[in-house]
FIPA-247657 format. One line per field, with one value per residue (C-alpha): residue number from 1; residue in one letter; x, y, z negated. Coordinates in pm, whole numbers. Layout:
# residues N
seq [NUM;...]
type [A;...]
c1 [X;...]
c2 [Y;...]
c3 [Z;...]
# end
This chain:
# residues 158
seq [1;2;3;4;5;6;7;8;9;10;11;12;13;14;15;16;17;18;19;20;21;22;23;24;25;26;27;28;29;30;31;32;33;34;35;36;37;38;39;40;41;42;43;44;45;46;47;48;49;50;51;52;53;54;55;56;57;58;59;60;61;62;63;64;65;66;67;68;69;70;71;72;73;74;75;76;77;78;79;80;81;82;83;84;85;86;87;88;89;90;91;92;93;94;95;96;97;98;99;100;101;102;103;104;105;106;107;108;109;110;111;112;113;114;115;116;117;118;119;120;121;122;123;124;125;126;127;128;129;130;131;132;133;134;135;136;137;138;139;140;141;142;143;144;145;146;147;148;149;150;151;152;153;154;155;156;157;158]
type [M;Y;D;K;E;V;K;K;R;Y;F;K;R;V;Y;D;E;A;P;I;V;E;C;A;C;G;C;G;N;T;I;K;S;K;D;K;Y;G;R;D;K;K;F;I;S;G;H;N;G;K;K;Y;A;D;P;T;E;Y;K;R;A;W;N;H;R;N;R;K;Q;R;Y;A;Y;K;K;R;Y;I;H;I;R;K;A;L;L;I;K;S;K;G;D;K;C;M;S;C;H;V;E;Y;N;G;R;N;A;S;M;F;D;F;H;H;R;D;P;S;L;K;A;F;N;I;G;L;K;T;I;M;D;V;S;K;D;K;V;A;E;E;V;K;K;C;D;L;L;C;S;N;C;H;R;L;L;H;S;S;E;Y]
c1 [3520;3283;3255;2888;2971;3258;3036;2757;2988;3137;2797;2679;2980;2934;2562;2642;2911;2712;2633;2278;2155;1829;1598;1660;1284;1273;1027;1254;1309;1654;1799;2136;2336;2394;2146;2195;2411;2645;2474;2417;2075;1903;1538;1329;1159;818;942;1063;761;533;167;37;141;18;216;-89;-300;-95;-157;-529;-554;-364;-593;-899;-771;-673;-950;-1065;-718;-667;-996;-912;-567;-712;-977;-718;-475;-751;-851;-491;-436;-760;-658;-321;-499;-727;-435;-259;-562;-572;-781;-1107;-1396;-1328;-1692;-1812;-1473;-1563;-1235;-1102;-1051;-905;-1234;-1463;-1273;-1588;-1765;-1514;-1520;-1282;-1450;-1295;-1272;-1274;-1459;-1305;-964;-1088;-914;-1108;-1316;-1138;-1313;-1213;-1180;-954;-748;-664;-633;-457;-94;-17;146;-156;-401;-188;-179;-560;-609;-413;-706;-959;-1094;-1177;-1547;-1764;-2034;-2306;-2141;-2044;-2407;-2527;-2269;-2380;-2753;-2739;-2660;-3001]
c2 [988;794;850;951;1223;1348;1359;1528;1798;1847;1875;2119;2334;2325;2424;2699;2853;2819;3159;3273;3287;3368;3074;2969;2968;3353;3372;3618;3405;3348;3014;2871;2732;2395;2160;1981;1713;1954;1911;2216;2360;2581;2567;2626;2308;2311;2448;2106;2019;1923;1922;1995;2258;2072;1742;1563;1656;1430;1129;1211;1232;904;736;858;745;399;323;8;-142;-36;-195;-517;-529;-456;-727;-985;-892;-925;-1271;-1388;-1275;-1439;-1762;-1752;-1698;-1989;-2213;-2108;-2227;-2570;-2547;-2675;-2595;-2711;-2815;-2977;-3031;-2861;-2813;-2503;-2586;-2257;-2114;-2126;-1872;-1658;-1932;-1930;-1706;-1660;-1718;-1570;-1828;-1561;-1245;-1046;-1078;-968;-651;-631;-844;-1025;-932;-838;-474;-533;-787;-504;-215;-365;-478;-847;-892;-759;-966;-1281;-1209;-1172;-1495;-1689;-1613;-1758;-2084;-2141;-2215;-2224;-1950;-2195;-2343;-1991;-1873;-2178;-2125;-1762;-1837;-2046;-1731;-1577]
c3 [-789;-563;-186;-217;-461;-245;67;-129;-246;102;271;4;59;440;395;146;367;700;862;900;1262;1442;1531;1894;1973;1963;1675;1490;1176;1040;936;830;1123;949;777;449;617;807;1142;1374;1350;1598;1512;1196;1081;1242;1577;1689;1895;1604;1687;1341;1090;792;745;606;902;1130;899;877;1257;1302;1047;1229;1575;1443;1194;1378;1370;1006;903;1086;923;579;621;737;452;183;315;321;-37;-155;15;-170;-501;-434;-353;-665;-867;-719;-390;-536;-764;-1119;-1167;-845;-673;-342;-162;7;382;505;622;317;88;52;-145;-427;-737;-1023;-1358;-1667;-1941;-2213;-2107;-2392;-2230;-1890;-1763;-1432;-1197;-917;-593;-247;-349;-645;-453;-210;-451;-748;-732;-663;-1002;-1195;-991;-1039;-1416;-1418;-1207;-1482;-1721;-1474;-1351;-982;-924;-615;-611;-688;-993;-1112;-1086;-1268;-1548;-1598;-1560;-1876;-2070;-1994]
# end
């Protein structure tokens, strides 16, 4: 028998055999005197100085307070990921050979060679929302073009 299983059985037995006591805050509720890991317990979960009753409310309040920092991080993260994708495709436009210099990532587009194989467009939103592996798989189906060459290529279709 493994140590984890032995510990799990032991803590379950301690929890099951623990006497029921009143909550130490004086609310009148009853609880077991031990938690699931055999530690002494005096308060009901929620009486331990928590500000919010709903666990998701804390996260929502934190997101609201820190939205500027979250937006800045998200923006920086997206640009880093796009730069890595551009570097993986050779750092320059396949048509006019304009090179990526670290600051001009916004002028590059990913052109799908065969539109019938396209699962999704590769833009800033999908770079952030879709997993790295799926985006990398989709980039393999693309050529790197500057925005001007990409528009010229598609304008010939009209």
